[in-house]
N, C-alpha and C positions, 0 to 999 in steps of 0.2 A: 982428627983423633975422635973428634964428636961424631963425625957422621958416619965413622968406621962402627963406633958403638950402638946408633941407634939403627945401622943396617944390620947390624949382629942381631940385636934384640928383635928388629921385627921379623928376621930369619927363624929365631928360636918359637916365636909366636907362634910362625905358620908351620913349622914342625910339629909341635905341639898338637895343634888342632887338626892335621894331617892324621897323625899317629892315633887321636880320641877318635877321630872318624873312621879307620881302618879298624881299629879294636871295637866299634858299636859302642864306643863310652859316650854316653851325654855328656855333652859339651855346652857350659854357658859362661858367658863374659860374667865378672863380678857385678857389673851393672844392672844385669839381668834377672839375678837371683830373687828380689821380691816379687816378681813375674808369676814365681811358681806359686806362690801363696793365694789362699783362697778365703774369704770371707765364709765362717760356719758358725754355727750357733752350740756352744758348749752347753748340753743338755744339762749332765750332771757329770760330777766329779767329787768322787768319795774315798777316802782312806781306809783300806782293810788289810788286816794279817792273814796269810793263808792259813796258819793255825790258831787263829783268832788270839793270837800275842800269847799263846801258853807255850811258847817254846824258846823262852828267853835262856840266855844272851845272846840268840839265833835269831831273833825276831826280824824280817825284814818288812817294815810297814811300804806299802805298796798303794801307789793312787790308783784307779780306775776313771777311764774317763769315756764318759759318750759323747759323739757332735752327730749333728744334724748339717746336712751337706746337701743341698737341694732337696731331692727325694731320696737321698742316699743316708743311713745311719751306720756310722762308725764306730769302732771301741777300741781301746788302747790301754795299754797300762805301763806305768814308772815305779820301780821299786827303788828304795833307798836304803842306806844303811841307819841313818838317823830320821828320826822325825822331821819333818820339814812344814813350815808354816803356811795356811791358806794362801797368804801372798805370794812366796815363792813357787808352791806350786800349781797355782792358779786356780786351785779349790775355791777362790773366793769369787771367781767370774764365772760360775754356774748360772746358765740361765741368760746369758750374755754372750754378745759376739766376738769372736777372735779371730786370728788368722790360721789356719793351718797349711801345712804341706803333706802330701804323701808322698811316700816311697813304697816299695813293694814290701818291706817287712817293716817300716816305722812310719810315726805322724810325727810331724814338726808343729809344736802350737806356741804361737808369739804372740804379743801385744804391744803397745806402744811402751816403751821405758822399761822392757823386760828382756833377757835374752829368752833365746828360743828354750824351748825344753823337746827332747827328744823321747818320743813314746816307743814302746813296741806294741805293734797290730795285734788285735785279739785281745780277750780278757775271759778271766773264769770266774769273773765277779757276779754272784747272785742276787745282790742286794740292790742292784737299781731300781728305780721306781718305775720309768718309762716303760712300756710294753715294747717298744720297738728296740729300746737298747737291750732288755733281756734276751728278745727274739734273737739277736745278733750272738751275743753269749752262746745259747743254745746251739744256735744255726753250726757253730763251729765244733761242739762238743758231739750233735749229732753225725756230723761230717767224720768223725772218729770212727762212731760206731758202724758206719757204711763199710769204711775202709776194713776195720777188723772182721767184720763179717758176722753172721749170726751162728751161734754154736747148734752142732745139729740134734741136740736135746729139745730144744726152744722150739714149740710151735710157730707153725708157718705164717700165721696172722699175728704175732706178738710183733711188736714196734719197738723202736728205742725212744725214751724219754732223758732229760736230763736227770742227775744224780740229786738227791734230799738237799736241802738248803741248809739243815741241821745234822747234829749227830756226830761221832767221833768218825766214822769212815765216809767220805764225802767222793765216791766215785765220779767220774765225767757222765755217764749213763747207767741206764740200767732196762733190761728189757720187760716189756709188760703185755699182757693179755687180759683185755675186759672186757666182760660180756654182764648184759642184765639178767637177773634174776628170772626164774620163772613167773612169779606173781609180780612183776613189773616194779616193785618197792626198792631195790637196791642193786648196785653195780657193783661187782666182784672184780680186784684186779690181781692176777699172779705176777709175780716178781721173780727175775731171774739176774744173776749179774753177768758180767761182761764174759766169764770162763763157762756160762751155763750154770751154775751154782743156784739152787733156788733159793729165792730171799723172802718168801713169806707171800702174803695175801692183804691186802688191803680191801676195805669196804667203804663204800660210797651213797649217801642216799639218791633216789631215781629224782633228783631236784636240786635246783642250784641254793647258793646262799642267800640268793634275792627269792627264795621260794618259788622259782619257774620249775614247773615239771619238764622232765626230761622224757624224750620219748626214746623207744626201743632202738631205734637209728641214729642215736647219738652219734656226735664227731668229736674227739679230743683235739684240741689246738695242740701239735705236737712240739712248735717251736716257745708255745709260752708256757706248758704244761712241764712239771717235774717229778720226782719221787715226791709223793705226799700232797702235792696241789694239782689236780686237773682241769685244766681251764677247756671247756668249750669251744668251739668256734665262734657261737654269738657272744663270746667275750666273759661269760660269768664261770665262776670257780663252781664245782661240784660241792656239796654239801657232804660232809664226811659222815659216814655212818658209825657212831661208837658207842654200839648197843652192845652188852654184853655177850659173848658167845663161849661155847664151851664145844673144844674140837670142831671148830666153825659151824657149830650150830648154834642159834639163838639161845641164850641164859633163859629167854622169857617168850616164847612165841605169842606172835600177834603184836609183840610190841612195836608203837610207832617209830621209826626211822628219827633219830636226831641225831644234833654234833652237840657235845659239850660247851657251853658258855654260847652257844647262838639260839638256842633252844630253850634250854633249862637254865 
């Protein structure tokens, strides 16, 4: 009887493996699961709310994670109904090594003595401090822009940037067209929404917040920049031009370009 049961169990195992192989389903023995995990650094893990905690009782606290796996930077999110502690969410492991396993749409994160957490790959969290983490967030938003395409009324030299960090409306992206002024003292950027609606004009000084002058052939880093914050390829942010204007003309012609709180 025992022999018959053992033979039956072995036969079922063979059938299961064969079906998985024929269907193209990855099949791994239970003892091999741990081999899927890889050591990675948890660069940052921050809790946030898409509505800035202003939509009670429908707040959905979400933790955004950023990992460094070799040369790769990966971001993911995990939403919960109730707040989680730093320990249960593993936010307290920021800056340390963890074990992660990658799936097509998920990232599993684990450490000794804790159950594995499943994260959704990708994130819209705009407050990562690490530049590579922000670049990954923006990469996905710009990919959406490329799939939607440029509306017909937007200039051909306009480009997409991630949406603003603050404000009631936080679109994934906006279209920008930026040019140096004739006197090379400032940079003017026109903006449009994804539907082609005009969204105003931003002004920047022709220098960075570090005081470095900006040449006429300046290049904007599209992965690091966002609406309201332009980062050059050099890594420096442009200084905002906050001089008073009336109908886009300087209220006090000849006034030196400045950013409130930076120069004054």
